C-alpha positions, 0 to 999 in steps of 0.5 A, spaced: 470 884 307 465 878 308 465 876 301 474 876 301 474 872 307 469 867 304 473 866 297 480 866 301 476 860 306 474 856 300 481 857 295 485 856 301 482 851 305 476 847 303 478 846 295 485 844 297 483 838 302 478 836 297 483 836 291 487 831 296 482 828 298 479 826 291 486 824 289 486 819 295 482 815 295 482 813 288 488 813 283 486 815 277 488 820 272 482 824 273 485 825 280 492 826 278 490 832 275 487 834 281 493 832 284 497 838 279 491 843 281 493 842 288 500 843 287 499 850 283 494 853 289 499 854 294 503 859 288 497 863 286 494 870 290 488 870 295 482 870 290 481 878 288 477 884 284 484 884 280 486 877 279 479 874 278 479 877 271 481 874 264 488 875 266 488 873 273 491 866 274 487 864 280 480 865 277 483 861 271 485 855 275 478 855 279 475 855 272 479 849 269 478 845 276 471 846 274 471 845 267 476 838 269 470 836 274 465 836 268 469 833 264 470 827 269 463 826 270 460 827 263 465 821 261 463 817 267 456 818 264 457 816 257 462 810 259 456 807 263 452 809 258 456 805 252 457 799 257 449 798 258 448 799 251 451 793 249 448 787 252 452 784 256 454 789 260 462 790 259 463 784 256 468 787 251 473 790 257 474 784 261 478 785 267 485 787 267 484 787 259 489 792 255 483 797 253 480 795 261 487 797 264 487 804 259 480 805 261 480 804 269 487 809 269 484 814 266 478 814 271 473 810 267 471 804 270 466 798 270 461 798 276 458 790 275 459 785 281 463 791 285 460 794 293 456 800 292 461 804 297 466 803 290 462 806 286 461 812 291 468 813 291 469 813 284 464 819 283 463 823 289 469 826 288 468 829 281 461 832 285 463 834 290 469 838 286 464 840 281 460 844 287 466 847 290 469 850 285 462 852 282 462 856 289 468 858 288 467 861 282 461 864 283 464 867 290 469 870 286 465 873 281 460 876 286 467 880 289 469 882 282 463 885 280 461 888 287 462 896 286 468 899 289 466 903 295 469 910 294 469 915 301 465 922 300 470 926 303 475 930 299 481 927 295 487 927 299 494 926 298 496 919 300 501 918 305 507 913 303 508 909 309 515 907 310 516 899 310 521 897 315 526 892 312 528 889 320 528 881 320 521 879 323 520 874 328 517 870 322 524 871 318 527 868 324 524 863 325 522 860 318 529 858 316 529 853 321 522 851 321 525 849 313 530 846 315 527 841 320 522 839 314 528 838 310 531 833 315 524 829 317 523 829 309 531 826 308 531 821 314 523 819 314 524 814 308 532 813 306 533 813 298 537 816 292 531 821 292 531 823 299 538 824 299 537 831 296 533 834 302 538 831 308 544 834 303 541 841 303 539 840 311 547 838 312 548 846 308 543 849 312 545 846 318 553 849 316 551 856 315 546 856 321 553 854 325 556 859 322 551 864 325 548 866 318 541 863 318 538 869 321 537 873 315 536 867 310 529 868 308 530 874 304 537 873 300 536 871 293 541 865 293 536 862 298 530 863 295 534 860 289 535 854 293 527 854 296 525 854 288 529 849 286 528 845 292 520 847 291 520 843 284 524 837 285 519 836 292 513 837 287 515 832 281 517 827 287 510 828 290 507 826 283 512 820 281 510 817 288 502 818 286 504 815 279 507 809 282 501 807 285 498 805 279 497 799 276 501 799 270 507 803 273 507 797 278 508 793 272 514 796 269 518 796 275 515 791 281 517 793 288 521 787 289 527 790 283 533 793 287 532 800 283 525 801 286 527 800 292 534 805 291 529 810 289 525 810 294 518 808 290 513 804 295 506 802 292 502 803 298 496 800 294 495 794 289 491 791 283 487 785 284 486 782 277 479 778 279 476 785 282 480 791 279 475 796 281 476 795 289 482 800 293 487 794 296 491 797 301 497 792 302 498 789 309 503 789 315 506 796 312 511 800 316 509 807 318 514 811 315 512 808 308 505 811 308 507 817 311 513 819 307 508 822 301 505 827 306 511 829 309 513 831 302 508 834 300 507 838 306 515 840 304 512 843 298 507 846 301 511 850 306 516 851 300 511 854 295 508 859 300 515 861 302 516 862 295 509 866 293 511 870 299 518 872 296 515 874 289 509 878 292 512 886 292 510 890 298 510 896 294 503 898 292 506 902 285 507 897 279 513 896 277 516 898 270 515 893 264 523 892 264 523 891 271 517 886 272 519 879 277 520 873 273 521 866 276 525 865 270 529 871 271 533 871 278 536 878 276 529 881 277 528 877 284 526 882 290 532 883 295 531 886 302 538 889 305 539 887 310 540 891 317 548 891 317 548 894 309 544 900 311 547 902 318 554 901 314 551 905 308 548 910 313 555 911 317 559 912 311 554 918 309 554 920 316 561 920 317 564 922 310 571 925 311 576 925 305 582 929 309 587 924 309 591 929 315 588 930 321 588 936 325 593 936 330 592 939 337 596 945 340 600 940 345 603 937 339 600 929 341 595 927 336 589 924 339 589 916 339 583 914 335 578 910 338 577 903 336 570 901 337 568 894 341 566 890 335 563 884 340 558 891 343 555 893 337 554 886 334 550 884 340 547 890 340 544 888 333 542 882 334 538 884 340 535 889 335 534 883 329 531 878 334 523 880 336 519 877 341 519 871 345 521 866 339 526 870 336 529 870 343 529 863 344 532 862 336 538 866 338 540 863 344 540 856 341 543 859 335 549 861 340 550 855 342 554 853 335 560 849 337 563 852 331 562 859 332 562 859 340 
């Protein structure tokens, strides 16, 4: 159990934070690949004995990060040896020349006449990522090779636990959390790219106003929207990161209209006198600095919700023809709502195909009693909302001006 917890802690918290730090303190090609690996982590399950094998995506990602860090360290050492072997040091790579800029964008830099912290800033992230990824691989390998503990008691037939399809407090709250994140991403930096987040928030707000948002978390249409937004926000993060490099800022200067319409903001810039030093723009507004972080948080939330949605609750394997595929929405899991289950159960219990009812002895047929719709609706809402937070969200939903 301790090994499982340690592997999950390394994979879910330590490794993502280090990859994020390595991507922020330097802007180059190696850090861009680290950022791509960071965006993949929330889509993968926790390390287990099953997914660390040759076919496990979690283990393959950890090994890929380990190999990338080794390549980055070896490439940097080799580059420094080549620069020192041809004296004077780095004379054939003047600052901001074509080859020097290409090498710098990849992640290979000259370290002459630069402060010591700059050298540490370029080399230390690869070393830290190497140590952390190696620890993750060794921990998961130990977990995969550990013997399976079996009880000495005779085997008994496994009991099938009934899975409740009633919405939980998390199911009731998560649509509103996602709507709040979409609103923050849409208004923190108004642009053509961010308008998608704001329009989606308006759509979710309209659904909320119509009392339809409580059970959206497990709907197939909502999962499709969530998947599209996840891909869109992930690409948005990568575009914002790429624009911090010198090449893209030269192609699209920050002063151009198209750059401002797209919301591309250069937080850092390159000075050709000291291209290795990280220069941060002065007097920049805080929404422009925090925008990439908000988009990244939105992506992380969407990716986590997508992973949870595609995680089957049944432990039995699915048939080959019913395997869940992201690109095939017909195979996505769909949980039936409580109203649909109650209607099906009521139809099966009260099924009657007689068109003519029996007339009483007094000759006066009894009028059917009409069900009270609002009482049934209140009962279902009380059963659906669980916990204090769920009750608060239901109270807020009842304040809708449309449904009121």
